[in-house]
C-alpha positions as CSV (number, residue, x, y, z in Angstrom):
1,M,33.4,158.0,54.2
2,S,36.3,159.0,54.0
3,A,39.3,157.4,53.1
4,F,42.7,157.0,54.1
5,R,46.0,155.6,53.5
6,C,47.3,152.9,55.3
7,D,50.2,150.5,56.4
8,L,49.3,149.1,59.1
9,H,53.0,146.5,59.7
10,I,55.4,148.4,59.9
11,H,58.7,146.9,62.5
12,S,61.2,149.1,64.5
13,C,65.0,148.4,65.7
14,L,63.2,146.6,68.7
15,S,62.4,144.2,65.9
16,P,66.0,142.5,65.7
17,C,65.1,141.9,62.1
18,G,64.1,145.5,61.8
19,D,67.0,147.6,60.6
20,E,68.5,150.2,63.4
21,D,67.4,153.5,60.9
22,M,63.5,152.2,61.9
23,T,63.0,154.6,64.5
24,P,60.1,155.4,65.6
25,G,60.9,158.9,64.9
26,S,62.3,158.1,61.5
27,I,59.3,155.9,60.4
28,A,56.6,158.5,61.1
29,G,58.7,161.2,59.4
30,I,59.1,158.3,56.3
31,A,55.2,157.9,57.4
32,K,54.4,161.6,56.5
33,L,57.0,161.5,53.6
34,N,55.1,158.8,52.0
35,G,51.3,160.1,52.7
36,L,50.2,158.0,55.0
37,D,47.1,159.0,57.2
38,I,47.4,155.8,59.3
39,A,50.6,153.6,60.6
40,A,51.0,151.0,62.6
41,L,53.8,149.8,64.7
42,T,53.6,146.1,64.6
43,D,57.5,144.3,66.5
44,H,57.7,141.0,67.1
45,N,55.8,140.1,70.2
46,A,56.6,143.4,72.1
47,C,55.1,147.2,71.9
48,G,58.6,148.6,73.8
49,N,58.6,151.1,70.5
50,C,54.5,152.1,70.8
51,R,54.3,155.0,73.4
52,S,57.5,157.0,71.6
53,F,55.4,156.4,68.5
54,F,53.0,157.8,68.7
55,A,54.8,160.5,70.2
56,A,56.6,161.1,67.1
57,C,53.4,160.3,64.4
58,E,52.3,163.2,67.1
59,H,55.1,165.7,65.6
60,Y,54.4,164.7,62.0
61,G,50.4,165.2,62.1
62,V,50.0,160.9,61.6
63,I,47.9,158.9,63.3
64,P,49.2,155.8,65.2
65,V,48.4,152.4,66.2
66,A,49.4,150.8,68.6
67,G,50.0,146.7,67.9
68,M,52.3,143.5,67.4
69,E,53.0,141.1,65.6
70,L,52.5,138.1,67.5
71,T,53.9,134.4,67.1
72,T,52.0,131.8,67.7
73,S,52.7,128.6,69.0
74,E,52.2,127.3,65.5
75,D,54.9,129.5,63.9
76,V,51.6,131.9,62.3
77,H,52.3,135.4,62.2
78,L,49.2,137.5,63.6
79,L,48.9,141.0,63.0
80,C,46.7,142.3,66.6
81,L,46.6,145.3,66.4
82,F,44.3,148.3,69.6
83,R,42.5,151.0,69.2
84,T,45.0,152.8,72.3
85,L,48.4,153.1,73.6
86,T,46.9,152.1,76.5
87,D,45.3,148.7,75.5
88,A,48.6,147.7,73.4
89,E,50.8,147.5,76.6
90,A,48.2,145.9,78.4
91,F,48.3,143.3,75.8
92,A,51.9,143.3,75.4
93,A,52.1,142.6,79.6
94,A,49.7,139.5,78.6
95,V,52.2,138.4,75.9
96,A,55.5,138.2,78.2
97,Q,53.7,135.8,80.2
98,K,54.1,133.5,77.0
99,R,56.9,133.9,75.8
100,V,60.0,131.8,75.3
101,R,62.8,133.1,76.8
102,I,66.2,132.7,75.1
103,K,68.7,135.1,75.8
104,N,69.2,136.9,71.8
105,R,72.7,136.6,70.1
106,P,73.2,140.2,68.7
107,E,75.6,139.2,66.7
108,I,73.3,136.1,65.1
109,F,69.8,137.9,65.0
110,G,70.5,141.7,65.0
111,R,69.8,144.4,68.5
112,Q,66.8,144.2,69.7
113,L,67.1,148.8,70.8
114,L,64.5,150.0,73.1
115,M,64.1,153.7,72.2
116,G,62.8,157.0,74.3
117,P,61.6,160.5,73.4
118,D,63.0,161.4,70.4
119,D,65.2,158.3,69.4
120,E,67.1,158.2,72.3
121,P,68.5,154.8,72.9
122,A,66.4,153.4,76.4
123,G,68.0,150.0,76.3
124,E,67.8,147.2,75.1
125,E,65.7,143.5,75.0
126,E,67.3,140.9,76.0
127,D,65.6,137.9,75.8
128,L,64.6,136.8,71.7
129,L,61.9,138.6,70.2
130,V,61.1,136.2,67.2
131,N,60.7,132.9,69.0
132,A,56.8,131.2,68.9
133,T,55.4,132.5,72.1
134,S,52.9,129.4,73.5
135,L,49.7,131.1,72.8
136,S,47.6,128.6,70.2
137,L,46.1,130.4,66.9
138,E,42.9,130.7,68.9
139,E,44.4,132.1,72.5
140,A,46.2,135.0,70.9
141,A,43.0,136.0,68.7
142,C,41.0,136.1,71.5
143,L,43.3,137.5,74.2
144,A,44.0,140.0,71.5
145,R,40.0,140.8,71.6
146,E,39.6,140.5,75.2
147,H,42.0,143.7,74.8
148,G,39.8,145.6,72.5
149,G,41.6,145.0,69.4
150,A,42.3,143.4,66.5
151,A,43.6,140.1,64.6
152,V,44.5,139.6,61.6
153,P,46.5,136.8,59.7
154,A,49.8,138.6,58.5
155,H,50.7,137.9,55.2
156,I,49.2,135.2,53.8
157,D,51.2,134.8,50.8
158,R,53.9,134.3,51.9
159,E,55.5,131.0,52.2
160,A,57.5,131.5,55.5
161,N,54.8,132.1,58.7
162,G,52.0,132.7,56.6
163,L,48.6,131.1,58.4
164,I,47.9,129.6,55.1
165,A,51.6,127.6,54.4
166,M,51.7,126.6,58.3
167,L,47.8,125.3,58.3
168,G,47.0,123.9,55.0
169,G,44.1,126.5,54.6
170,M,42.1,129.2,56.3
171,P,40.6,127.3,59.6
172,E,36.8,127.4,60.5
173,R,38.1,128.7,64.4
174,P,39.0,131.6,65.2
175,D,37.1,133.6,62.3
176,F,39.3,136.1,61.0
177,P,37.1,138.8,58.5
178,T,40.4,140.3,57.5
179,V,43.6,138.7,56.4
180,E,46.8,140.7,54.9
181,V,49.0,139.8,52.0
182,R,51.5,141.2,51.2
183,N,51.2,141.6,47.5
184,E,48.2,142.5,45.9
185,R,48.0,141.1,42.6
186,R,47.9,137.4,44.5
187,I,44.5,138.4,45.6
188,S,42.3,136.9,43.0
189,E,45.1,133.4,42.6
190,L,44.4,132.4,46.6
191,E,40.7,133.3,46.4
192,R,40.8,131.1,43.5
193,E,42.5,128.3,46.1
194,H,40.3,129.1,49.1
195,P,37.1,129.8,48.5
196,S,36.3,130.9,51.8
197,L,38.5,133.2,51.5
198,K,36.0,135.3,49.6
199,G,34.1,136.7,51.9
200,K,37.3,138.0,53.8
201,R,38.6,141.8,53.6
202,K,41.9,142.5,52.2
203,I,45.0,144.7,53.6
204,V,47.7,145.4,52.5
205,S,50.9,145.9,54.7
206,S,54.6,146.1,53.9
207,D,55.9,143.7,56.8
208,A,58.3,146.6,56.7
209,H,61.9,146.5,58.4
210,R,64.0,149.2,56.8
211,L,62.9,152.7,55.6
212,W,62.2,152.6,52.2
213,E,59.7,149.5,52.6
214,I,57.2,151.9,53.9
215,L,54.2,151.4,51.4
216,D,54.1,155.0,50.1
217,P,51.2,156.2,49.2
218,G,49.6,153.1,51.1
219,W,46.5,151.4,51.2
220,R,43.1,153.1,50.6
221,I,40.3,152.0,53.1
222,E,37.6,153.8,53.4
223,L,36.1,154.5,57.5
224,P,33.2,155.6,58.9
225,C,34.5,158.7,60.1
226,A,35.3,162.2,59.3
227,A,39.0,162.9,56.8
228,E,39.6,165.1,59.9
229,A,38.1,163.3,63.2
230,D,40.7,163.0,65.5
231,A,42.9,160.3,66.4
232,Q,41.0,158.3,68.7
233,T,37.6,158.1,66.4
234,V,39.7,156.8,63.5
235,R,41.0,153.9,65.6
236,H,38.0,152.9,66.5
237,A,36.6,153.0,63.2
238,L,39.9,151.4,61.8
239,I,39.5,148.6,64.8
240,D,35.7,148.3,63.8
241,Y,36.4,147.5,60.5
242,L,39.4,145.0,60.7
243,N,37.0,143.0,62.5
244,G,34.0,142.5,60.6
245,T,31.8,145.8,61.7
246,P,29.2,145.6,58.6
247,D,29.4,149.4,57.8
248,G,32.9,149.7,58.9
249,G,34.1,150.6,55.4
250,R,35.1,148.8,52.9
251,A,38.9,148.4,50.9
């Protein structure tokens, strides 16, 4: 078992609510400065900056994870994280068919910037990304797993778009082996209020929309691979962990 420091919920400038300073290169650089071993890019309903993020992380020596913060039809935010960039991009293509198309109004919601290599601007996403898709919670979780990924309810300790606030508790289906919280100190309180959470793994992530919000030094996860393992091996171990594999490690 080896320990890895992670932040698995970070937005880039593709998310309209993200600062324009949140470019793939800047995120990777701050992740390195903060001592993170693993960082996941999880923009709203899109993966358009993940390819540039992978290149930036390779430069800085951070293990990248391609992901998405998907908004379900119930208005629940679901982290979807993948073993490979190809898997994430295929998932994003499937989600694109389920997006409700409304033109973005940058003056209200913010710009949605696509970045190319070396943080060069490559265009803007025209349709708003933060609105709900037509995918239900169960459909979204199944779709993520069909693409080899893991589905993790995001920031369940938040009122806005948190699974517990939106649904009143943890559903029996789909089963989520892992949940995310923003505030580690609330875990015990949540477990008292919702006993079904006691058997689930917990991760703490930043949901960063600004560079200074990225976790320092990150959430510690133990995975069954060597600390010096290649990035793909670590990603496989991480997704297994999030999917509840018995020997997938412990927080």
